N, C-alpha and C positions, 0 to 999 in steps of 0.2 A: 504493500500500500504506500509506504514511504517512498519507494523507488518510483512508483507511478506518479506520485505527487511532484517529485523533483523533475521528472521528465516533462510533465506539464508546464512546470515553471520555466524550464530552460527553453521549451518551445515558445513560450511567451517572450522570453528574452530575445529570441531571434527576430521577433517583430517589434523590437524597441520597447522592451518590457518596462523600462523606467518611465516611459512617457505616461503621464496621467491620462485616464480616459477622457474623451471629449465631454465636458460637463454639459448637463442640461440645465439651462438657467433662463430666467426672465428678468427683465428690468424692474418688474413689480411697481410700475407707475401707479396703477389703480390702487394696489394695496397700500402704497405710501400715501396717496391722497386720502384714503379712508381713515388714516391715523389722525387726520385733522377733523375738526367738527365741520358739519355741512356749511355753516355760515362763513368758514374761513377758506373754503376751497376755491374761491374766485381769484385769489391773489397769492398763489403759492409758487415759490421758486424751487425747481427740482434739478439736481445734477447727479450724474452717475460717475462712479470711480471704479477702477480695477486695480488690484494689487496682489502681491504675493508675500507671505510672511517668511521669516527666516528659516522655518522648517519646510518650506515648499508648498504650503497650503494656498490655494487660489481663492481670492475673495472678490465679491462685488459689494460696494457700499452705495446705496441709493439714499441720498440726503435731500431733505426738503425743509424749507422754513417759510414763515409768513411775516417775517420781520419782528416777531415776538418770541416764537418758539421753534425749536428744531424737532423734527421727526426723522427717523432713519430706519433702514432695514439693512442688516449686515448678513450677507450670505457667505458661508464657508462652502465652496463648491467641492472641496475634497471630502468633507465629512457629511455634506448635505444638511448641515445645521443652519438654521435661520433664527436670528434674534432681532427684536425690535428695540428701538432706542428713542429716548425723548429727553429734552432739557431746554433751558432758556437759550435764546438766540444771542450770540456774540459774533461779531464780524470775523475776527481773526482766530479766536480760540473756541474750541468746542468741548463742552463737558456734558456728557450724556450718561444716563442710566440705561443699562441693557436689561431687557426682559425676555424671558422665555415664553413659550406658548401658553403657559398657565399664569402669565403675568407676574411671575416671581422674579425677584432681582437676580440676574445671572452674572452681573459684573458692571464694569464702568468703561466708558470710552472717552479718551482725551485726545484731541486733535489740534494741530496747528495748520491753519489754512494758508496755502501758498497759491500763487497765480495759476500754476499748472497742476496742482494736486493738493493732497492733504497727508500730513505725517501723523499717523495714528498710533496710540498706545492703548492696548486693550488689557484690562486687569480683571482678575476674578473678583467675586463679591467680597472677599476678605482683603483684597488689594495686596495679596502675597505673591501671586504669580502673574506674569504678563507676557505679551508678545507685541512686537513692533511690526507695523505694516506700512509700507510706503505706497500710497495710492496715487494713481495718475488719472487726471480728468479725461473722460471719454465723451464722445458724441454718440447720439442714438444711431446715427447712420454708420459710424465706423467703430462700433463697440468691439473690443478685443479682450479676450481672457488670456492673461500672460501665463507662461509656464516658468518664468524666471522673475525675480524681483526687478523692478524698473531700473534701468540704467546701471546694471552691474557690468563693469568693464575694466580692462587694463589699457593704459595709454602711456607711451613713452614720448619724451620731448628732448630736444637738444637746446642748450642755452649757455649762458655765461653766469658765473658766480664768482665774485671777487677777482674778476679778470681772467678766470680760468674756465676753459670749456668743461661743461658738465653734461651728464646724461641723467635725465630725470625720469623715473618710472613710478607711475601712480596706479593704484588699484582702488576702485570704488566698491564698497560693500553694500549690502541691502539696506542698511540703516543710516544712510547718508554719511557714513564714515569714509575717510580717505586715508590710505596708508601706502607706504612705498619707500623709495630711497633716492638719494642723489649720489651719483658716482663722479669722482674727480680723478680720472685715470692718470693725468699728468702728475698729480700729487700722491698717487698710490693710496688714496683714502676715499672715504665716502661718508654718508650721513643717513640717518633714519628720518622719515617724514610721516607725520600723522596730522589729522585735521578733520574737517567736515565741510559739507556743501552748504552754501547759503540759500540755495534754491533747489526745487525738485529736479530740473534738468541738470543740475550740478555744473552750470556754466561759471559760477562764482564759487571760489573756495577760500577757506581760511586754513593755512598750513603752518605747522610748527616743525622746525628742523632741529634734530638732536644728533650729537655725535654718538658713537657706539658705547660710550661710558654713561650715557643718559643725560649729559649736560645739554641744556638748550643753547642752540647756536644762532638760529635766525627765526623770524616769523614772516610769512608772506600772505598777502591778499591777492587773489587772481581775478581778472576780469577778461572777457573775450575782447580780442583786439582786431582780428581779421580772420579770414579763412585759414584754419589750421594754425593759428597763433593765439597765444594768450599773453597778457601783460601781468607781471608780478611786481607788487610793490612791497619793498622791505621796510618793516617798521619795528626794529628791535635793536636796542642799545645805541644805534646811530642817532645823532641829533637832527639829521636831515633825511628826507625820503630818497630812496634809491629805486629806480625802475629798471626792470630787465624784460626782455622778450624771450619767451620760450616757443619754439616751433615744433609742432607735432610731427613725430616720425611715423608712428602707426597707432592704431586704436583697434582693439578687438573686444567683442562682446562675449560674455559667458553664456553657456547653454545650461539649462537646468532640466532635470528629469525627476519624476516621482513614481513610486510604486508602493502599493499598500497591500498587505496580507493580514489575515486575522492575527493579531498579536505583534505585528511587525510593520513599521513604516520606514521607507527608505527614501533618501533625498541626495541627489548628486548635483554639484555645481562645478563646471569645468570650462576651460577656455577652448575656443575654436578660432583658428587663425587662417582659414582659407588655404591651408596646405593639406592636400588630400592625404598624404602619407601620415603626417602627424595627427590629423583629425581622425583618421581611421584607427591609428594606434590608440589614441586616448579613449575612443568609443569602445574599442575592444577591452582596454584596461578596466573601464568602469563596469562593463558587462561581466567580466571575470570576477571582479570584486563582489558584484551583486550576487553572482552564483555562489560564491564562497559564504557570504553572509546567510543567504537563504538555506543552503545545505547544512550549515552549522546550527542555525537557530531552530529549524523545523524538525530537528531530530526528536525532541521530547514533546510532551503535551503542550497545548497552547497556554501561555501565561499572560500576564498583564501586557499592555501595549508597550513595545520597545521601539527605540529610534536608532537608525543607522544613517550617518551622514558622511559625505566626503566633499571637501572643498579644496581650494588651491590658493597658495601664496606664491606669487611669481617673483623671481629675482632678476630674470633677464630673458627677453625675447629679441633675437636678432635674426639675420639672414642665415646664420650658421646653426643656431640651436635655440631650444626652449629649456630653461632651467628654473626649477621651482620646487615647492614642497607640497605634497598631498597631506591634508589633515583629515584623519579618520576618527569618527565617534562611532563605536560599535557596541552592540548589546551585551557582549561578554566582558566588557571592561568599563570601569568608571573613569579611566584616564584617556585623554586624547592621544592618538598615535600619529607620529609624523614619519613621512617617507620622502626623502629628497630624490630628485631625478634630474637628469640632463639628457635631453633628446637631441641627437645630432641630425640636423636636417639634410645633411649631405649623405650620411651613411644610412639614414632612415631607421635609426634604432637608438635604444638607450646605451650610453657609454658608461663604463665602470671606471673608477678612479685608478685601478691597477693598470689599465692600458694607456694611461696618460704619461706615465713616467718610465724612464729607463729601469731595467731590472736591477741594476746595481744600487739604485737609490732607495733608502729605507724611508719611504714617505710617511709611514705610520708613526715612527719615532719622531720625525721632524714635526709633523702636525701636532702630535700630542704635546711635545715640548713647547711649541709656539702657543698653543691654546692655554697651557698651564701658565705661561708667562703673562699672557694677556689677561687671564682671570685675576692674577695677583695685581696687575696694573689697575684693573677695575676696582678691586677691593681696597687699593690705596686711595682711590678717589672717593669711595663710599665705605667708610670704616665701621658702619653699624654691624652689630652681631647678626642681625636678621639677614642683611645682604650677604655677609660672609657665609652663613649657613646655606643660603640659596646658591651661591657660587660653588660651594663644595659639592653640592648634589647635582649640579648641572654639567652635562658632559659635552654639549655642543656637537651632537652626533650628525644630524643631517648636513650634507654638503651640497653646494650649488656653485655655479659659475656666475661671476659678475664682471662688468667691464674692467674693474681694477684688480681683480684677483679671485682666489678661491674664497668662498664664504661658508662659514660654519655657524649654524643658527641654534639658539636655545629653544627649548620648549616654552610655550606661552605660560607666563606666571601671572596670577591675579594681582599681585602687588607690583612686580617689577617689569611686567610686560614681556617683550621679546628683545633679546640682545643678539648682536652678530659680531663675529670675529673675522676680519679680512686678512688673508695671507696674500700679499701682493705677488703677482706673477714674477716680477723682477727678482724676488728673493730666491726663486727656485727655477729660473729660466733655463739654466744649464742642465737641469735634470729632466726637463720635459722632452719626451721622445720626439725626435725630429719628424718621424713619419706617423706620429700618433694624431689623435683627434684635435689636439690644441695647436697643431702646426700653423693653423690659420692666424693665430695671434702674433706670430713672430716672423 
């Protein structure tokens, strides 16, 4: 019986099993009108929004107001759950009470209205658990149900910082967060970037730049300048404003897929770069991971609902390779699992670190010693016992390639975030195999 179940699952996988089924939905215009009293139905403003939560659930929000009160219908297209909402009208901020079909309080909805959408926080009735949903305004004629959170992308820029050429790589997450890095290859160094969007399309950004020790280095505000260009304004420590122009090199959107079974929900969010070989490889990788999770989890009897997710943090996309880290959340572990990868776009395969160096070079000892030295340097900058304990337990295992060197990344920590250690190529250039994958760098 179990074997037949897995065969069925894998047949579904061959038909793009992660794709959520086409939802059956309605815009519920009449149902929303009925939530207002008959005397109010002559002057009601109605707008529809579509969005995806961080765990991949698709939503429709139908929102109406009469200038005094809000009424709304929130549809979860994945679970087929529908909740009504009501509250006082405020132009820019929404505070609504969610009700189930029995008119019992099911939770609360808080929203920030933007020109092109609404940023929503949904809390349970105890306000202990919540989810963030980024909704995009839709027209009735062009309504679309998204399979991915709105505007989740990776984008790289070329620019100047302190008179040095830099490569900027940014990644937008589902909750308006921006993170990434700035590489300064000529100086053999780089910086971490974090921030947030100022608008739903994320054309304006507030960015903070830190070095790898966690010290704040710069702050930027970005605005659109021209086609494929943005202007960044520096406003940190300097007494006068500094403006720079960043030119977009490439921009790629993420693809998202969902799959639900009794007791198990799976969500994958991964990059597509219009490279047939890479895109096929990553589709195959996601499918194999899904098969492994399903075969492992379905062995025993059905338990409570579990979640399995895979997302990506990208360190470098170039004409030669894609290098980043897969982040896995799986039902058999409480901890997030990281897996670094570097895909060679010329060889059309993943490369290993062993094939990069000459056989006579003990790269393991070199990297271990270098990481140990950098960890001590970090602890000399932050002397707290808590940070020291964190550093002693952090191994910086996942490796990737960046424009300025090999990159070793820590696991994400709730207090300390993510740290990176860069080993410049110039330090080990003589040991890099001349006929190996990195020959393109030298």
